[in-house]
DOMI-605253 format. One record per residue: x, y, z of N, C-alpha, C in turn. Coordinates in steps of 0.2 Angstrom, whole numbers, plus 5000, padded with zeros to 4 digits. Example, Ala and Ser with C-alpha at 12.3 -4.5 7.8 and 13.67 -1.06 7.14 Angstrom:
506649725039506249785039506649845039
506449895035506849955036506450005039
! end
This chain:
500449945000500050005000500450065000
500350114996500650174995500350225000
500750245005500550295010500950365008
500750415012501050485011501750485012
501950445017502650435019503050405013
502750355010503050325004503150374998
502650414997502650464992503150514993
503250534999503750585001504450555000
504550495002505150455001505350454993
504850434989504950434982505150504979
504850554981505050624979505750634981
505950614987506650624990507150584986
506950524985507450474982507550484975
507050504971507050524964507050594962
507450634966507450704965507750724959
508250684956508650704950508450654945
508450674939508350624933509050584932
508950524930509550484928509950514923
510550494922511050524917510750514910
510450454909510150444903509550404904
509050404899508450374899508550294899
509150274897509350204896509450174903
509550214908509650194915508950184919
508350204915507750184918507550114917
507150084922506950014922506350014918
506350024911505750034907505449964906
505849914906505649844905505149824910
505249844916504749834922504049854920
503949904916503249924914502949864909
503349844905503049784901503049724904
503449704909503349644912502849634918
502749694921502349694927501649714926
501449754921500849784920500449744915
499749744916499349714911499249744904
499149714899499049744892498549804892
498049804897497549854897497849924898
498449924900498749994901498950024895
499049984890499350004883499950044883
500450014887501150044887501450034881
501750094879502150094872502650144872
503150134868503650194867503550214860
503550284859503550314853504050364853
504550354849505150404849505450404855
505450464858505750474865505250484870
504650454869504050464874503750394876
503550394882503250334885502450354884
502050304881501350314880501050274885
500550294889500150254893499450264891
499250204887498550204884497950204889
498050184895497450184900497350254902
497750304901497650374902497350404896
496850444897496550484891497050524887
497050534881497450574877497450644879
496950664881496850734883497250754890
497450704893497850714899498550724898
498950764902499650774901500050714903
499750664906500050604908500050544903
499650564898499650504893500250494889
500650544888501250544884501850574888
502250534891502750564895503450564892
503850614891504450614888504950574892
505350534889505750484893506250534897
506450584895506950634898506650664904
505950664905505650694911505550644917
505650574915505550524920506150514925
506050524931506550514936506650444939
506150404938506250334941505650294940
505650234939505150184939505250134944
504650134949504750094955504250044955
504449984957503949924958503749914965
503049914966502749894972502349834971
502049804977501649744977501049754972
500749804973500149814969500149864963
500649894962500649944957501449964955
501449994949502150024947502050094947
502550134950502550204950503050234945
502850284942503250324937503350394941
503950404943504150464947504350524942
504050574942504250634938504450694943
504650754941504850804946504350824951
503750834949503250854953502550814953
502650754951502050704951502350634951
501850594952501950524952501350484949
501450444944500950414941500950334943
500350314946500350244949499950204944
500150154942499850104937499750034941
499050024941498849954945499149894941
499349844945499549784941499049734940
498449744943497849694941497349724937
497349784935496849814931497149874927
496749914923496949964920496850034924
496750024930496650084935497350124936
497250184935497850234936497650284941
498150314944498050374948498750414948
498650474950499150524949499250564956
499850564958499950614964500250674962
500050734963500350794961500650834967
501250844968501550874974501350944974
501150964980500951034982501551074983
501651124980502251174981502051204988
502551204992502451244999502651314997
502351365001502451435000503151455002
503551494998504151515000504151555007
504751575009504751615015504451685014
504651715008504351775006503651775005
503351725002502651715002502251715008
502551675013502351665020502351735023
502851775022502851845025502351885022
502251885016501751925012501051905015
500951835016500251815018500151845025
500651845029500551865036500451945037
500651985032500452055032499752065030
499452015026498752025024498252005030
498451985036498051965041497752025045
! end
């Protein structure tokens, strides 16, 4: 089960992109996920067929992927500010989008408005 603590750990562990997209474990996507996800590679992009084409997560440039992580029930694709979770048993997908914390300057400005 993926908890908030696990998600925070993914963001910390996969803070940087690998030196090359060849360093990603792309084979894991083809071995662990059902065909219903429609995983494919077109040029330098990863296509996820189970995500609608209108979504920005349907087509992911390989250069933007920070890591591919295997869990018991899903495979996660870590990006800079989001994580795409693909279920191993069905075509179900979910996306976690990291909330940006306000900077010190933003917090000071908000305090003046009180």
